[in-house]
C-alpha positions, 0 to 999 in steps of 0.5 A: 220189687216183685209184682203183687198179683191183683185179684178182683172177686166180683160176687154178691155173696159177701161170706163167700168173698170173705172166705176166698179173699182170706185164702188168697191173701195168705198166698200173697195175692192183693185182693179187691172185692165188689158185690155188683157189676157197677162196682166191678166195672168202676174198679176195672176202669181205675185199677189194673187187675190180673184176674177176676173171679166173676159170679155169673148171677149178679144183682144188677147184671148177668156175668155172661153179658158183663164178661165182654165189657171186662175184656174190652177194658183190660184185654189181657186180664183172665176171668174165671166164672163162678156159678151156683147152678152151672150148665154145660151151655153156660160154660160153653158160652163163657169160654166162647166169650173169653173166660179162662175157666168155669167153676161151680159153687160151692167150689173147692178152694184148692181147685180154685187156687190151681185154676187161678194160678194157671190163669195168671200164668197165661196172663203173664204170657200174654203180657210177655207177648205184648212186650215182644210185639212192641219190640218187633213193631219198634224194629220194623215200624214200616216194613220197606223192602227194596224191589226195583229188580225183576227177581225181587218184584217176583219174590214180593208178589209170591210173598204176598200170596204165601202170607194169605195161607197158613202153610209152613214156609221155607226161605232159602238164600245166601247169608245176608240177603234179607231172609228175616225181612221176608219172614217179617213181611210174611207175618206182616201181611198175614191174619196173624199180624196182631200177634207176635212174630218170634225169631229163633236163631237155631245156630246161635243157641248152644245145643244144651239150651235150645230145647229149653229156649224153644219149649221152656222149662219148669223150676228145678228141671235141670241145674241152673233152672232156678225159676219157671221159664216160658219158651219161645214157642209159647210166646209165639202162640197165635202168631209166627215162629221164625226158625232162622238158620234151621240147618244148624239145628242139632238132630236131637232137637229136630226130632222134638221140633218135628213132633211139635210141628205135626201136633202143635203139642209140646212139653216144657223141660221137666214137665209131664203136661202136654201143652198146645199152641197155634203158631205159623212156622217160617224157617230159613237157611243158607244151606242146601238142606237136601245135601244136608239130608244126604250127609245125615245132618238133617232129617228128611221128614222134617225137611218135607214138613217145613217145605210146604212153600219155598221162597228163594231170596236172590243174592245181590249180584242177581238183583243189581238194580236194587243196589243203589236204591238200597244205598239210598234207603240206608243213608236215609235211615241213618239220617232219620236216626241222626247217627251221622250229621251230614249229607253223603253222596257217592261219587260216580266212580264209587257207584260204578264200582258198587254196581260191578261188585259181586257182594259175597256178603250180600245186603249186609255187606253193602250196608257195612261198606257204605257205613265205612265209606261214611266214616272215612269220607271227607266232606260227605263225598264217598270215594272208592278208597273210602269203601274199599280201603286197600286199593291193591285189593280192589282188583279182587273184588269186581266181576270179571266180565259181563259177557259169557266169554269173560275172564272166567272162561279161561279156567273152563278148559282146565288149562294150567295158567301162570300168574302173569297170564291170569293177570293179562286176561283179567286186565283185558276183560276189565278194559273190555267191560269199561269199553276201553276207558283206560282211566276207569279201567285203572281205577277199577284195577287199583293201579295207575293209568301209567302202570296200565299203559305199561302193561298193555304195551307189554301185551302189544295192545296199545296204539 
C-alpha cells in the first residue's frame, strides 16, 4: 500500500489553513491542522508527520523557538516556515535552526506546493539514509580488525590518523585482504560516523547503469526509468562514499566522477538541475592504477584527485601472525551466529600448514578454507585433508622455503630444469623448512613417509 504523506499545517489563521488544506488534499496529501504551538506539539508527540508548514508567529509562542522542539521530536521531519512579515534575518535564523525553506504570506500556492514537494523529497532521502545506516550498523555492530602482526598494527595506526581528516583516501591491496573493512574503520572513526557509509562496487554495475546508480535519475529519463531514483551519492550525503574496485570504472563515468569530486555538484540522469552534497570519498582497488594510466584505462587527473592519502593493506602472507587469530575470530563469529553446532579445533599439523600457506585469496580464502574444514571434519577436529581436500595437490599450496636460498632461487639463473629436478629441489627445501622432520615433511608434501624415504634415497641424502 502506498504511503500517504502527512502534512501538519500549524498556523493560527483558520481561513489560510482551510485554503492550503483544500489544495493539498486534492494532491493526495493527508492534512492535519493546529492553531497553537501547544496543539501542534501534542500532535507531533502522537503522530508521525512528513512535513510541517509552520507559522513564525503563533498565539502562544514563536515559531523560531518552536522549530528546535519539533526537530527534536521528529529529526527527519521537514519544516517550511510561513510569516506575514518576513525579514532576511529571521529567514537566515530559521535555516540555521533546521528549516527546509521560508515563504512569506500570502504565499503563492503553486510555489508552496513545489517547495513542499522538494521538502518531502529530502525527507524521503533522509529516511532511506536512516535505513541504510541501520543496515551498515547491523553488518558491523562491533568493528573488529585483527592486528597482531606489525604491518597491521602500523596500518591501523595510520587508519586512525586518516579518519580524523576529511581528505580523499585510496586503499590499495590484493583481492580478499579486507579493503572494505578498512574503509568502514575510516568511517567509524570519523566525525561522519552518525551518517551513512555507502558502498559502491564499480566492477559489479553494468556500464549502462552505473551513472544512474551513482547519481540517480528522473522518471522517464531512459527506457525502463519508470520512477524517480535517488542515487548512491545522495544517499551518502554528510557521510562516506566507498568506491570499491575503482580501477574497474569505465572511462566515460570517470569523467563525471572527477567533476563531482572537484565541485560536489552533480545532475541526476535526465535532470537539468545541479544538486550538491557533502561526502567523504574513500576508494579501493587491487589494480596498479599508475599502470592503468599508462595503458589508457584510468584517468591521471582522477588518480591524483583520489590519491589524497594512500593506505596499503598487506597480503596475508606478509602478516602471518594474524592467521590463527583470524581463524579464532571466524570460529567465534560462527558460534555466535549458531551456524554450526559444535566446538572446532585445528590439529597442530593443520595449524602448521595454514601458517605456511601463501593464501593467494588472502583473508577471504582463509575463511573459505576454515568453513570447508568445519563441514568436512569429524568430531570438530579439523585435519589438513578437511581443509585442502585432494592431498596430491597440497604440494602446490605451501611456501617453498623461509630462507632467501630457498626453492625459488633455482629459477633465478634462468636454467632449464626437468620436472624431476624441480621435484627434488622442492622436497629438499620442504625438509629443510621442517628441520629434517620426515613425517612432517611427508604430510606437507602430501605423500607417504615411505615414499619420501624412497625419493630421498634416490637423491643420496638418507642415512
